[in-house]
Structures are given as C-alpha cells and as structure tokens.
BAMI-596594 format. One line per 8 residues: number of its first residue (from 1); for each residue x, y, z of N, C-alpha, C. Coordinates in nm, 2 decimals, padded with zeros to 4 digits. Layout:
NUM) X:Y:Z:X:Y:Z:X:Y:Z  ... $
% end
This chain:
1) 17.90:13.06:13.28:17.85:13.08:13.14:17.72:13.15:13.14  17.71:13.27:13.07:17.59:13.34:13.07:17.59:13.43:12.95  17.46:13.46:12.90:17.45:13.56:12.79:17.31:13.62:12.80  17.28:13.72:12.73:17.15:13.79:12.73:17.12:13.83:12.59  16.99:13.82:12.55:16.95:13.86:12.42:16.80:13.86:12.41  16.75:13.89:12.29:16.61:13.89:12.26:16.58:13.77:12.17  16.46:13.71:12.19:16.43:13.59:12.11:16.28:13.57:12.10  16.24:13.47:12.02:16.11:13.43:11.99:16.08:13.30:12.07 $
9) 15.98:13.30:12.15:15.95:13.17:12.22:15.89:13.07:12.12  15.95:12.96:12.11:15.90:12.85:12.02:15.81:12.75:12.10  15.85:12.72:12.22:15.78:12.61:12.29:15.80:12.62:12.44  15.71:12.57:12.52:15.72:12.57:12.66:15.66:12.44:12.71  15.72:12.37:12.80:15.67:12.25:12.86:15.70:12.25:13.01  15.61:12.19:13.09:15.62:12.19:13.23:15.74:12.10:13.27  15.81:12.15:13.38:15.92:12.07:13.43:15.92:12.07:13.58  15.89:11.96:13.63:15.87:11.95:13.78:15.74:12.01:13.82 $
17) 15.73:12.06:13.95:15.61:12.11:14.00:15.59:12.26:13.96  15.69:12.34:13.95:15.67:12.48:13.93:15.75:12.54:13.81  15.84:12.46:13.75:15.93:12.52:13.65:15.88:12.48:13.51  15.93:12.55:13.41:15.90:12.53:13.27:16.03:12.53:13.19  16.04:12.43:13.10:16.15:12.44:13.00:16.10:12.51:12.88  16.17:12.61:12.84:16.13:12.68:12.71:16.24:12.67:12.61  16.20:12.68:12.48:16.29:12.69:12.37:16.27:12.82:12.30  16.38:12.89:12.29:16.38:13.03:12.23:16.47:13.04:12.11 $
25) 16.42:13.10:12.01:16.50:13.12:11.88:16.55:13.26:11.89  16.69:13.27:11.89:16.75:13.40:11.90:16.84:13.43:11.78  16.87:13.55:11.75:16.95:13.58:11.64:17.09:13.54:11.65  17.15:13.55:11.77:17.29:13.52:11.79:17.32:13.39:11.85  17.22:13.32:11.90:17.24:13.19:11.97:17.16:13.07:11.91  17.08:13.10:11.81:16.99:13.00:11.75:16.88:12.95:11.84  16.85:12.83:11.82:16.74:12.77:11.91:16.81:12.72:12.04  16.76:12.78:12.15:16.83:12.76:12.28:16.73:12.72:12.38 $
33) 16.75:12.62:12.46:16.66:12.57:12.57:16.71:12.61:12.70  16.62:12.62:12.80:16.66:12.65:12.93:16.54:12.64:13.03  16.57:12.63:13.15:16.46:12.62:13.26:16.42:12.76:13.31  16.29:12.78:13.32:16.24:12.90:13.38:16.19:12.86:13.52  16.25:12.90:13.62:16.21:12.87:13.76:16.08:12.95:13.79  15.98:12.88:13.84:15.85:12.95:13.87:15.77:12.98:13.75  15.80:12.91:13.64:15.74:12.94:13.51:15.59:12.91:13.51  15.54:12.83:13.60:15.40:12.80:13.61:15.32:12.90:13.69 $
41) 15.38:13.00:13.75:15.32:13.10:13.83:15.22:13.19:13.75  15.13:13.25:13.82:15.04:13.34:13.76:15.11:13.46:13.69  15.22:13.50:13.75:15.29:13.62:13.69:15.37:13.58:13.56  15.43:13.46:13.56:15.52:13.43:13.45:15.44:13.35:13.34  15.35:13.26:13.38:15.29:13.17:13.28:15.23:13.25:13.16  15.16:13.36:13.18:15.10:13.43:13.07:15.20:13.49:12.97  15.32:13.51:13.02:15.43:13.56:12.93:15.48:13.45:12.83  15.47:13.32:12.88:15.54:13.21:12.81:15.44:13.15:12.71 $
49) 15.40:13.23:12.61:15.31:13.19:12.50:15.39:13.18:12.37  15.38:13.07:12.30:15.46:13.06:12.17:15.44:13.18:12.08  15.55:13.23:12.03:15.54:13.35:11.94:15.58:13.47:12.01  15.58:13.47:12.15:15.61:13.59:12.22:15.75:13.64:12.20  15.78:13.77:12.20:15.91:13.82:12.19:15.96:13.85:12.33  16.07:13.79:12.37:16.12:13.79:12.50:16.26:13.85:12.51  16.28:13.92:12.62:16.42:13.95:12.66:16.46:13.84:12.76  16.57:13.76:12.72:16.61:13.65:12.80:16.75:13.66:12.85 $
57) 16.78:13.61:12.97:16.91:13.60:13.02:16.93:13.45:13.06  17.04:13.39:13.00:17.06:13.25:13.02:17.19:13.23:13.11  17.19:13.14:13.20:17.30:13.11:13.28:17.31:12.97:13.31  17.44:12.91:13.31:17.46:12.78:13.35:17.61:12.76:13.40  17.63:12.66:13.48:17.77:12.64:13.53:17.86:12.60:13.42  17.81:12.52:13.32:17.89:12.48:13.21:17.81:12.50:13.08  17.88:12.53:12.97:17.82:12.56:12.85:17.72:12.45:12.80  17.76:12.32:12.82:17.68:12.22:12.77:17.56:12.18:12.86 $
65) 17.54:12.25:12.97:17.43:12.23:13.06:17.31:12.30:13.00  17.19:12.25:13.04:17.06:12.31:12.99:17.05:12.45:13.04  17.09:12.48:13.16:17.09:12.62:13.21:16.96:12.67:13.25  16.95:12.79:13.29:16.82:12.85:13.33:16.81:12.99:13.27  16.68:13.02:13.24:16.65:13.15:13.18:16.58:13.24:13.29  16.60:13.37:13.28:16.51:13.47:13.34:16.45:13.54:13.22  16.33:13.57:13.22:16.26:13.63:13.10:16.18:13.75:13.14  16.18:13.84:13.04:16.10:13.96:13.05:16.03:13.98:12.92 $
73) 15.90:14.02:12.92:15.82:14.03:12.79:15.87:14.16:12.72  15.88:14.14:12.59:15.91:14.25:12.50:15.79:14.29:12.41  15.73:14.18:12.36:15.61:14.20:12.28:15.53:14.07:12.28  15.40:14.07:12.31:15.32:13.96:12.30:15.24:13.95:12.17  15.23:13.83:12.11:15.16:13.82:11.99:15.03:13.73:12.01  15.00:13.71:12.14:14.89:13.62:12.17:14.75:13.68:12.13  14.74:13.81:12.14:14.61:13.87:12.11:14.57:13.85:11.96  14.67:13.87:11.87:14.65:13.85:11.73:14.62:13.71:11.70 $
81) 14.69:13.62:11.76:14.68:13.47:11.73:14.54:13.42:11.78  14.51:13.45:11.91:14.39:13.39:11.97:14.26:13.45:11.91  14.27:13.56:11.85:14.15:13.62:11.80:14.12:13.58:11.66  14.20:13.50:11.60:14.18:13.46:11.46:14.23:13.32:11.43  14.15:13.24:11.37:14.18:13.10:11.35:14.30:13.08:11.26  14.30:13.16:11.15:14.41:13.15:11.05:14.55:13.19:11.12  14.54:13.30:11.19:14.66:13.35:11.26:14.72:13.25:11.36  14.63:13.19:11.43:14.67:13.09:11.53:14.73:12.97:11.46 $
89) 14.67:12.92:11.35:14.72:12.81:11.28:14.86:12.84:11.22  14.87:12.97:11.17:15.00:13.01:11.11:15.11:13.02:11.21  15.08:13.07:11.33:15.18:13.08:11.44:15.22:12.94:11.48  15.13:12.85:11.50:15.17:12.72:11.54:15.25:12.65:11.43  15.22:12.67:11.30:15.30:12.61:11.19:15.45:12.66:11.20  15.46:12.79:11.22:15.60:12.85:11.22:15.68:12.80:11.34  15.62:12.81:11.46:15.70:12.76:11.58:15.73:12.61:11.57  15.63:12.54:11.53:15.65:12.39:11.52:15.76:12.35:11.42 $
97) 15.76:12.42:11.30:15.86:12.38:11.20:16.00:12.42:11.25  16.01:12.53:11.32:16.14:12.57:11.37:16.19:12.48:11.48  16.10:12.44:11.57:16.14:12.34:11.67:16.18:12.21:11.60  16.12:12.17:11.49:16.14:12.05:11.42:16.27:12.04:11.35  16.31:12.15:11.29:16.43:12.14:11.20:16.55:12.22:11.25  16.54:12.31:11.34:16.66:12.39:11.38:16.75:12.31:11.47  16.87:12.29:11.44:16.97:12.22:11.54:16.98:12.31:11.66  16.99:12.26:11.77:17.00:12.34:11.89:17.14:12.41:11.89 $
105) 17.13:12.54:11.93:17.24:12.63:11.94:17.32:12.66:11.81  17.26:12.63:11.70:17.32:12.67:11.57:17.26:12.80:11.52  17.35:12.89:11.49:17.30:13.03:11.45:17.24:13.03:11.31  17.13:13.09:11.30:17.06:13.11:11.17:17.00:13.25:11.17  17.09:13.35:11.17:17.05:13.49:11.18:16.96:13.54:11.07  16.98:13.51:10.94:16.89:13.56:10.84:16.75:13.50:10.86  16.74:13.37:10.90:16.61:13.31:10.92:16.54:13.37:11.04  16.62:13.40:11.14:16.56:13.46:11.26:16.50:13.60:11.22 $
113) 16.57:13.68:11.15:16.51:13.81:11.11:16.39:13.80:11.02  16.39:13.70:10.93:16.27:13.67:10.85:16.15:13.63:10.94  16.18:13.54:11.04:16.07:13.49:11.13:16.01:13.60:11.21  16.10:13.69:11.26:16.05:13.80:11.34:15.96:13.89:11.26  16.00:13.92:11.13:15.92:14.01:11.05:15.79:13.94:11.01  15.79:13.81:10.99:15.67:13.74:10.95:15.57:13.74:11.07  15.62:13.71:11.19:15.53:13.71:11.30:15.47:13.85:11.34  15.55:13.95:11.30:15.50:14.09:11.32:15.38:14.13:11.23 $
121) 15.37:14.05:11.12:15.26:14.07:11.02:15.13:13.99:11.06  15.14:13.91:11.16:15.03:13.83:11.20:14.90:13.91:11.23  14.79:13.86:11.18:14.67:13.93:11.19:14.63:14.00:11.06  14.73:14.03:10.98:14.70:14.09:10.85:14.68:13.98:10.74  14.56:13.93:10.74:14.54:13.80:10.67:14.54:13.82:10.52  14.54:13.94:10.47:14.54:13.96:10.32:14.69:13.95:10.27  14.78:13.97:10.36:14.92:13.96:10.31:15.00:13.85:10.38  14.95:13.80:10.49:15.02:13.70:10.57:15.05:13.57:10.50 $
129) 14.95:13.51:10.43:14.98:13.38:10.37:15.09:13.39:10.27  15.10:13.50:10.19:15.21:13.51:10.09:15.34:13.53:10.17  15.34:13.61:10.28:15.46:13.62:10.36:15.51:13.49:10.41  15.41:13.41:10.45:15.44:13.27:10.51:15.50:13.18:10.40  15.44:13.19:10.28:15.50:13.10:10.17:15.64:13.14:10.14  15.67:13.27:10.14:15.81:13.32:10.12:15.90:13.28:10.23  15.84:13.27:10.35:15.92:13.23:10.47:15.96:13.08:10.46  15.86:13.00:10.41:15.90:12.85:10.39:16.01:12.84:10.28 $
137) 16.00:12.92:10.18:16.11:12.92:10.08:16.25:12.95:10.15  16.24:13.05:10.23:16.36:13.09:10.31:16.41:12.98:10.40  16.31:12.92:10.47:16.35:12.81:10.56:16.42:12.69:10.48  16.37:12.66:10.37:16.43:12.55:10.28:16.57:12.60:10.25  16.59:12.72:10.20:16.72:12.77:10.17:16.81:12.77:10.28  16.77:12.81:10.40:16.86:12.82:10.52:16.90:12.68:10.56  16.81:12.58:10.54:16.84:12.44:10.59:16.92:12.36:10.48  16.94:12.43:10.36:17.02:12.36:10.26:16.94:12.29:10.15 $
145) 16.81:12.32:10.14:16.73:12.26:10.04:16.66:12.36:09.95  16.73:12.47:09.93:16.67:12.58:09.85:16.64:12.54:09.71  16.53:12.60:09.65:16.48:12.57:09.52:16.55:12.67:09.42  16.59:12.62:09.30:16.64:12.70:09.20:16.54:12.72:09.09  16.48:12.84:09.09:16.36:12.86:09.00:16.40:12.96:08.89  16.53:12.98:08.86:16.57:13.08:08.77:16.57:13.04:08.62  16.59:12.91:08.60:16.59:12.86:08.46:16.56:12.72:08.45  16.51:12.67:08.34:16.48:12.53:08.32:16.60:12.44:08.33 $
153) 16.58:12.34:08.41:16.69:12.25:08.44:16.73:12.17:08.31  16.63:12.16:08.22:16.65:12.07:08.10:16.70:12.16:07.98  16.63:12.27:07.95:16.65:12.35:07.83:16.73:12.48:07.86  16.74:12.52:07.98:16.81:12.64:08.01:16.72:12.77:07.99  16.60:12.75:07.95:16.51:12.86:07.92:16.47:12.93:08.05  16.45:13.07:08.05:16.42:13.14:08.16:16.27:13.19:08.16  16.20:13.16:08.06:16.06:13.19:08.05:15.98:13.06:08.02  15.85:13.07:08.05:15.77:12.95:08.03:15.79:12.84:08.13 $
161) 15.84:12.88:08.25:15.87:12.78:08.36:15.74:12.75:08.43  15.69:12.63:08.43:15.56:12.60:08.49:15.57:12.48:08.59  15.69:12.42:08.60:15.70:12.30:08.69:15.83:12.32:08.78  15.83:12.24:08.88:15.95:12.22:08.96:15.98:12.07:08.97  16.10:12.04:08.94:16.14:11.90:08.95:16.14:11.85:09.09  16.07:11.74:09.13:16.07:11.69:09.26:16.20:11.63:09.31  16.29:11.60:09.21:16.41:11.54:09.25:16.52:11.65:09.27  16.53:11.75:09.19:16.64:11.85:09.20:16.60:11.98:09.26 $
169) 16.47:12.01:09.27:16.42:12.14:09.32:16.44:12.25:09.22  16.47:12.22:09.09:16.49:12.32:08.99:16.37:12.34:08.90  16.35:12.46:08.84:16.24:12.49:08.76:16.25:12.40:08.63  16.14:12.38:08.57:16.13:12.30:08.44:16.02:12.37:08.35  16.05:12.38:08.23:15.95:12.43:08.13:15.86:12.32:08.09  15.75:12.36:08.02:15.65:12.26:07.97:15.73:12.17:07.86  15.81:12.23:07.78:15.89:12.16:07.68:15.99:12.06:07.75  16.05:12.11:07.85:16.15:12.03:07.92:16.10:11.92:08.00 $
177) 15.97:11.93:08.05:15.91:11.82:08.13:15.89:11.70:08.05  15.85:11.71:07.92:15.84:11.60:07.83:15.75:11.49:07.89  15.80:11.36:07.88:15.71:11.25:07.93:15.71:11.24:08.08  15.78:11.33:08.15:15.78:11.32:08.30:15.68:11.43:08.36  15.60:11.48:08.27:15.51:11.59:08.32:15.42:11.55:08.44  15.38:11.43:08.44:15.29:11.38:08.55:15.36:11.38:08.68  15.49:11.38:08.68:15.56:11.37:08.81:15.61:11.50:08.86  15.58:11.61:08.78:15.63:11.74:08.82:15.54:11.81:08.92 $
185) 15.60:11.90:09.00:15.53:11.98:09.09:15.49:12.11:09.03  15.39:12.18:09.08:15.35:12.31:09.02:15.44:12.42:09.05  15.46:12.51:08.95:15.54:12.63:08.97:15.46:12.75:08.94  15.37:12.79:09.03:15.29:12.91:09.01:15.38:13.03:09.01  15.34:13.14:08.94:15.41:13.26:08.93:15.45:13.32:09.07  15.37:13.30:09.17:15.40:13.35:09.30:15.53:13.30:09.36  15.56:13.17:09.33:15.69:13.12:09.38:15.81:13.19:09.32  15.79:13.25:09.21:15.90:13.32:09.15:15.90:13.47:09.18 $
193) 15.80:13.51:09.27:15.79:13.65:09.30:15.72:13.73:09.20  15.64:13.67:09.11:15.57:13.74:09.00:15.42:13.73:09.02  15.35:13.82:08.95:15.21:13.82:08.94:15.14:13.88:09.07  15.01:13.86:09.08:14.93:13.92:09.18:14.91:13.84:09.31  14.97:13.72:09.30:14.97:13.63:09.42:14.82:13.59:09.47  14.74:13.54:09.38:14.60:13.50:09.42:14.62:13.38:09.52  14.51:13.37:09.60:14.52:13.26:09.70:14.54:13.12:09.64  14.48:13.10:09.52:14.49:12.97:09.46:14.64:12.94:09.43 $
201) 14.71:13.04:09.38:14.85:13.02:09.35:14.93:13.00:09.48  14.90:13.06:09.59:14.97:13.04:09.71:14.95:12.90:09.76  14.83:12.85:09.75:14.80:12.71:09.79:14.89:12.61:09.70  14.90:12.64:09.57:14.98:12.56:09.49:15.13:12.57:09.53  15.17:12.69:09.56:15.31:12.71:09.61:15.34:12.63:09.74  15.24:12.63:09.83:15.25:12.56:09.96:15.26:12.41:09.93  15.19:12.36:09.83:15.20:12.22:09.79:15.34:12.18:09.75  15.40:12.27:09.68:15.54:12.25:09.63:15.64:12.26:09.75 $
209) 15.63:12.36:09.82:15.73:12.37:09.94:15.70:12.26:10.04  15.58:12.22:10.05:15.55:12.11:10.15:15.61:11.98:10.10  15.62:11.96:09.97:15.68:11.84:09.92:15.83:11.83:09.96  15.90:11.95:09.95:16.04:11.95:09.98:16.06:11.94:10.13  15.97:12.01:10.21:15.98:12.00:10.35:15.97:11.85:10.40  15.88:11.78:10.33:15.85:11.64:10.38:15.95:11.54:10.33  15.98:11.55:10.20:16.06:11.44:10.14:16.21:11.47:10.14  16.25:11.59:10.17:16.39:11.63:10.17:16.43:11.66:10.32 $
217) 16.38:11.77:10.37:16.41:11.81:10.50:16.38:11.71:10.61  16.25:11.67:10.61:16.21:11.57:10.71:16.28:11.44:10.70  16.30:11.40:10.57:16.37:11.27:10.55:16.51:11.27:10.61  16.58:11.39:10.60:16.71:11.40:10.66:16.71:11.42:10.81  16.59:11.43:10.87:16.58:11.44:11.01:16.54:11.30:11.07  16.58:11.19:11.00:16.55:11.06:11.05:16.41:11.01:11.01  16.36:11.07:10.90:16.23:11.03:10.84:16.12:11.06:10.94  16.14:11.16:11.03:16.03:11.21:11.12:15.92:11.28:11.03 $
225) 15.80:11.26:11.08:15.69:11.33:11.01:15.69:11.48:11.04  15.65:11.56:10.94:15.64:11.70:10.96:15.54:11.73:11.07  15.56:11.84:11.15:15.46:11.87:11.25:15.32:11.89:11.18  15.22:11.83:11.25:15.08:11.84:11.19:15.03:11.99:11.19  15.09:12.08:11.26:15.05:12.22:11.26:15.07:12.28:11.13  15.16:12.23:11.05:15.18:12.29:10.91:15.06:12.25:10.82  15.02:12.13:10.83:14.91:12.08:10.75:14.78:12.15:10.79  14.77:12.18:10.92:14.65:12.25:10.97:14.64:12.39:10.92 $
233) 14.76:12.46:10.91:14.75:12.59:10.86:14.72:12.59:10.71  14.78:12.50:10.63:14.74:12.49:10.49:14.59:12.46:10.47  14.54:12.37:10.55:14.40:12.34:10.54:14.31:12.46:10.58  14.35:12.54:10.68:14.27:12.65:10.72:14.28:12.76:10.62  14.39:12.78:10.55:14.40:12.88:10.45:14.33:12.84:10.32  14.33:12.71:10.29:14.27:12.66:10.17:14.11:12.68:10.18  14.06:12.69:10.30:13.92:12.71:10.31:13.87:12.84:10.26  13.97:12.94:10.24:13.93:13.07:10.19:13.90:13.07:10.04 $
241) 13.94:12.96:09.97:13.93:12.96:09.83:13.78:12.95:09.79 $
% end
C-alpha cells in the first residue's frame, strides 16, 4: 500500500529515539498519520514544522497500518509565523483545530483548499483575521454545523438580521428575537460578507463561531475541550482593538 501527494503538516511528535510521527492534511487523503524515520535528525527536523507544505510519500504493508512517510519540503511557513506573534497564534489555532476535529483518513478537499489559501496569507495581518473568520465558518460547514444567515428563522425577513440563534445556528432579526434577545449571539455584518469588516466586528464574529465550535462540534467529539490555541489567537487578535 502506498501513495504520494502534497499536504500541510499539522503536528509532529517524537517516536522512539530517532523517529517522529507526523499528521498531514492532504487534499485526496484527508488527515493522515505516519512515521518519519530519522525525523529528529538535523536534516529533517527543521522541515517538520507545523504549517509546512510537504511532498509526502506514504507506504505500509497493510492499509490500516500507521505506515511510514518520506518527506520533501515544498514551502516553509515558519519564517512568517515565528516573526510575528499574531501569525504564530493563528497558525497554531488552524493546525490544532484540524487535528481536533478531522476524522483520520476522511477526505475534505474543499476545506483543504481553503486551509492552504489561508496559510499562504499568513503574515498579512491586515487581511488575515478576516480570512481566518471565514475559514472557521467553512470549517463548521464542512463538519456539518454550518450557519444559515440568509433569513430570519422566526419572521423570514432577509434584512435587519442582528442575531444568531445559539440553538439552530440561524439568523434572527431584532423583531424575531423578542423575549429571547438576551440569549442570542451577535451577528455582525462581517459574518454575512458585508461591510468593511472592522476588527471589532471580526471579534464579535469569532465569539459566535467559537460558540458553535465549542457547544456543537466539540460536544459531538465526546465533550472534549477545544484546543487552547484557538482562544490564544482570539486573545492575541483582540489586543489590537
């Protein structure tokens, strides 16, 4: 059993004295793990940084074995990440969330393409937080928890939408919220792809997507806590306000 492709390195951990187990997100194979022999060496270790774009070849005796990888660097993103606190926090949030929620070897090609495009914007801090927010919306959609922000869940109105129902993930107008207004989540214009996307609205949007990541996606993962890297990124970005 063997295959070859390009992927994003999500995580690496030491295995034995000289090997490393890596997890790679690929377009055609999803999240896939394997052993890199000699992965702790001076030659290979610098390549195995989360976020790196790699050319990987996987081989195993049987398909259900963990198998082994040989890796070649395609593009390193370490320089952008290490040189900027917000970029590093964002990179860690992306890779941690993908490790957290992607079933192993399940293909999610649209999410892979969005992730690659997002990471290629890293270091462009004026546009990256908005791109990250849209990526979280896409992640929720891909995992089956997409938000429906097209019309009010109560009145059917398509304008004046200011809330998101925490229960259904649907938009709600001020009129439709009624006595439940205190329980609603914010629906800034940026979540609907409108307006100038000021930082304060992006933070509001991250509060809403974070709620569904935690109470819906994470709850269905055995009530595991979301990776702390996500909260660290939101905190780092909020300091810009």
